C-alpha positions in Angstrom: -102.5 13.4 76.7 -102.2 9.9 74.4 -105.3 8.1 73.4 -104.6 5.7 76.5 -105.1 8.6 79.0 -108.4 9.6 77.3 -109.4 6.1 77.7 -108.4 5.5 80.9 -109.9 9.0 82.3 -113.5 7.6 80.3 -113.0 4.4 81.8 -112.9 6.4 85.3 -115.8 8.5 84.4 -117.7 5.1 83.4 -116.8 3.1 86.3 -116.9 6.3 89.2 -113.6 5.2 90.4 -110.2 6.6 89.7 -108.2 5.1 87.2 -104.6 6.0 87.0 -103.0 2.9 84.5 -99.3 1.7 84.1 -98.5 2.2 80.3 -100.4 0.1 78.3 -99.8 -3.8 78.0 -100.3 -4.8 74.2 -102.1 -8.2 73.3 -102.2 -10.3 70.9 -104.9 -11.8 68.9 -107.2 -10.2 66.0 -106.3 -8.9 62.6 -109.3 -5.7 62.8 -108.4 -4.3 66.0 -105.6 -3.1 68.3 -106.1 -4.4 71.7 -104.0 -3.7 74.7 -104.9 -4.4 78.7 -104.9 -0.9 80.8 -104.5 -1.7 84.7 -103.6 -0.3 87.9 -102.8 -1.8 91.5 -106.4 -2.9 92.1 -108.4 -2.8 88.1 -107.8 -4.3 84.9 -109.8 -3.6 81.4 -108.8 -5.4 78.3 -109.5 -2.7 75.6 -110.0 -2.6 72.1 -109.4 0.3 69.4 -109.6 1.0 66.0 -110.5 4.4 63.7 -112.9 7.1 65.1 -115.5 6.2 62.7 -116.0 2.7 63.4 -117.5 3.7 66.8 -120.8 2.3 65.9 -119.0 -1.1 65.7 -117.6 -1.2 69.1 -121.5 0.5 70.3 -122.5 -3.3 68.3 -120.4 -5.0 70.0 -121.4 -3.8 73.1 -124.9 -4.5 72.5 -124.4 -8.1 71.9 -121.9 -8.9 74.6 -124.8 -7.0 77.5 -127.5 -9.2 75.7 -126.1 -12.4 76.0 -124.9 -11.5 79.5 -128.5 -10.9 80.3 -129.2 -14.5 79.8 -126.7 -15.6 82.8 -125.7 -18.7 80.6 -122.2 -18.6 78.8 -120.0 -15.8 80.5 -119.0 -13.2 78.5 -116.4 -10.3 79.4 -118.8 -7.5 80.1 -118.3 -4.3 78.8 -117.7 -1.2 80.7 -117.8 1.4 78.3 -117.4 2.9 74.6 -116.1 5.9 73.5 -113.9 8.1 71.0 -110.5 9.2 72.3 -108.4 11.5 70.1 -108.3 9.9 66.5 -109.5 6.1 67.7 -112.8 4.7 68.9 -112.4 2.2 71.8 -114.8 -0.5 73.9 -113.6 -0.9 77.5 -114.6 -4.4 79.1 -114.0 -6.7 81.7 -110.7 -8.5 81.7 -110.9 -11.9 81.7 -107.8 -14.2 82.4 -107.3 -17.2 80.0 -106.3 -20.5 81.3 -107.1 -24.3 79.9 -110.3 -26.1 79.8 -111.4 -27.2 83.7 -112.9 -30.9 83.8 -116.2 -30.8 81.4 -115.4 -27.6 80.1 -116.5 -28.1 76.3 -119.8 -30.0 78.1 -120.5 -27.5 79.8 -119.9 -24.8 76.9 -121.9 -26.7 74.8 -125.1 -27.1 77.8 -124.5 -23.2 78.4 -124.9 -22.4 74.7 -128.3 -24.6 74.3 -129.4 -22.3 77.3 -128.2 -19.2 75.9 -130.4 -20.3 72.7 -133.1 -20.4 74.6 -133.5 -16.8 74.8 -135.8 -15.8 72.3 -137.9 -13.0 69.8 -140.7 -12.5 68.4 -138.5 -11.8 65.1 -135.7 -12.3 63.9 -133.0 -9.9 63.4 -131.3 -7.5 66.0 -132.2 -4.1 67.0 -129.0 -3.0 65.3 -126.8 -3.7 62.4 -123.4 -5.0 63.4 -120.3 -6.4 61.9 -119.1 -10.1 61.2 -115.4 -9.4 61.3 -114.8 -6.3 59.7 -117.8 -6.8 57.2 -121.3 -5.0 57.9 -124.4 -7.5 58.8 -127.6 -6.0 58.8 -130.1 -7.2 60.9 -133.2 -5.5 60.0 -136.5 -7.0 61.7 -137.9 -10.0 60.1 -140.7 -12.6 60.1 -139.4 -14.6 57.2 -136.0 -16.5 58.5 -136.1 -17.5 54.9 -136.4 -13.8 53.3 -133.8 -12.7 56.0 -131.2 -15.6 54.9 -131.7 -14.8 51.3 -131.7 -11.1 51.4 -129.0 -10.2 54.7 -126.7 -13.1 54.7 -126.0 -15.1 51.4 -127.6 -12.3 49.2 -125.8 -9.6 50.7 -122.0 -11.4 50.3 -122.9 -12.4 47.0 -123.5 -8.8 46.0 -119.6 -7.9 47.8 -118.4 -10.3 46.4 -119.3 -9.5 42.9 -118.5 -5.7 43.4 -115.3 -7.4 44.2 -115.0 -8.6 40.8 -115.8 -12.3 41.6 -118.2 -13.1 38.6 -118.9 -15.9 36.7 -119.7 -19.1 38.3 -119.5 -18.1 41.7 -122.6 -15.6 40.8 -124.4 -18.4 38.4 -124.3 -20.7 41.2 -125.3 -18.6 44.0 -128.1 -16.9 41.9 -129.7 -21.0 41.5 -129.1 -21.3 45.4 -131.1 -18.3 46.1 -134.0 -19.7 44.3 -133.7 -22.9 46.1 -133.7 -21.9 49.5 -137.4 -22.8 50.2 -136.1 -26.4 49.7 -133.1 -26.5 51.5 -134.2 -24.6 54.4 -137.0 -27.1 55.6 -137.8 -26.9 58.9 -139.5 -24.0 61.3 -136.7 -22.3 63.6 -137.4 -20.0 66.4 -135.4 -16.9 66.4 -132.8 -17.5 69.2 -130.1 -15.1 70.5 -126.9 -16.2 68.9 -123.3 -14.9 69.4 -123.3 -14.7 65.7 -119.2 -15.6 65.3 -118.6 -18.5 67.2 -115.4 -20.2 65.7 -113.1 -21.9 68.2 -111.3 -18.4 68.3 -114.1 -16.9 70.0 -114.1 -19.4 72.8 -111.9 -19.2 75.5 -112.0 -20.6 79.7 -111.4 -18.3 82.5 -109.0 -19.3 85.6 -111.6 -21.5 86.7 -111.7 -23.3 84.0 -115.5 -22.2 83.2 -116.2 -21.5 79.0 -116.3 -17.9 78.4 -117.3 -16.3 74.3 -116.3 -13.0 72.8 -116.1 -11.1 69.8 -119.8 -11.3 69.1 -121.8 -10.6 65.9 -125.3 -10.8 67.8 -128.9 -11.4 66.2 -131.7 -13.7 66.4 -131.7 -16.6 64.2 -131.6 -20.4 63.5 -129.4 -21.9 66.3 -128.4 -24.1 63.7 -126.5 -21.2 61.4 -124.7 -21.2 65.2 -123.7 -24.7 65.5 -122.6 -25.1 61.7 -119.9 -21.9 62.4 -118.8 -24.5 65.6 -118.0 -27.4 63.0 -116.2 -25.0 60.4 -112.9 -24.6 61.8 -112.4 -26.8 64.8 -112.0 -26.4 68.0 -115.4 -28.1 69.7 -114.8 -31.2 71.0 -117.3 -34.2 70.5 -118.3 -33.8 74.6 -119.7 -30.4 73.8 -122.0 -31.4 70.3 -123.0 -33.9 73.3 -124.3 -32.1 75.6 -125.6 -29.7 73.1 -128.0 -32.3 71.8 -128.7 -33.8 74.8 -130.0 -30.0 75.9 -131.9 -29.1 73.0 -131.9 -32.0 69.8 -131.4 -30.8 66.6 -133.7 -31.1 63.9 -133.4 -33.5 60.7 -131.9 -32.2 57.9 -128.6 -30.4 59.5 -126.5 -31.5 57.7 -127.3 -30.3 54.4 -128.6 -27.3 56.4 -124.7 -26.9 58.1 -123.5 -26.5 54.5 -125.6 -23.7 53.8 -125.3 -21.7 56.6 -121.3 -22.2 56.5 -121.2 -21.0 53.2 -121.7 -17.4 54.4 -118.7 -17.5 56.9 -117.0 -18.9 53.5 -118.0 -15.8 51.2 -117.2 -13.6 54.0 -113.7 -14.9 54.0 -113.8 -14.6 50.3 -114.4 -10.9 50.7 -112.1 -10.3 53.1 -109.5 -12.3 52.5 -109.4 -13.3 48.7 -107.4 -16.6 47.7 -109.1 -20.1 47.6 -112.3 -19.5 49.2 -113.8 -18.3 45.9 -113.4 -22.0 45.0 -114.4 -23.6 48.2 -117.4 -21.8 48.0 -118.3 -22.6 44.5 -118.2 -26.8 46.0 -120.1 -26.0 48.5 -123.0 -24.5 46.3 -122.1 -27.2 43.9 -122.9 -30.0 46.8 -126.1 -28.1 48.0 -127.7 -28.1 44.8 -127.1 -31.8 44.3 -129.1 -32.3 47.3 -132.1 -31.0 45.1 
């Protein structure tokens, strides 16, 4: 029996209906997991697979999708089950056919993201650790946003970079920046439910033209960290940002904090891919320190 057949058996058990799919249809996209569509004559599931020891990664993804779905705001693919099948771990979820944005699709996405961010918690963090890409993301609960971002976000990425041999100027600038956090994070954010990895590649539009978000790295944090990442690689229009600000205006100083929050993702790209991200990170740190 193949891993796909074992996955199909677990889908049938989780859904409570027989499921005997045709051979899997491999899908493109992503550099971390294998992705396929499993379908029979009536139902279709999107399945991601990776090594068996990465089951926790898929369990965390399922928890994030369920938390976002519970807000009844932005659509997410509804997860069905996670498990192991032979030598693989997997997550199976609703298959969402994607199309073009409908009229006002980006505006709708902005309004609904602001509504999702209204879902709050007593503290910053998350019920479990997860991953950002394939990098561990630690989410221990904290009452202190500055301390959380210093320890579990930038500090952690700087430690990973040092272990990979990125020392020197990057670490010297990083140490100065960590000390400067109270001056740079100079507002009072509330813990907002975040997708956590919201770049243009994780936003799509369903067959009706409505926005869909997926591949989360969920936690409760400053909503500005989410908005900042949407600006990092593009894919979001002026209508998206105007709608978000209409629903929930941003605090003064966001333009500076945006660079601080996006530094986390640039350092993560450095740790994942190397290349020119070191010089980009150093330039961002220099710019932030100049703000002081």
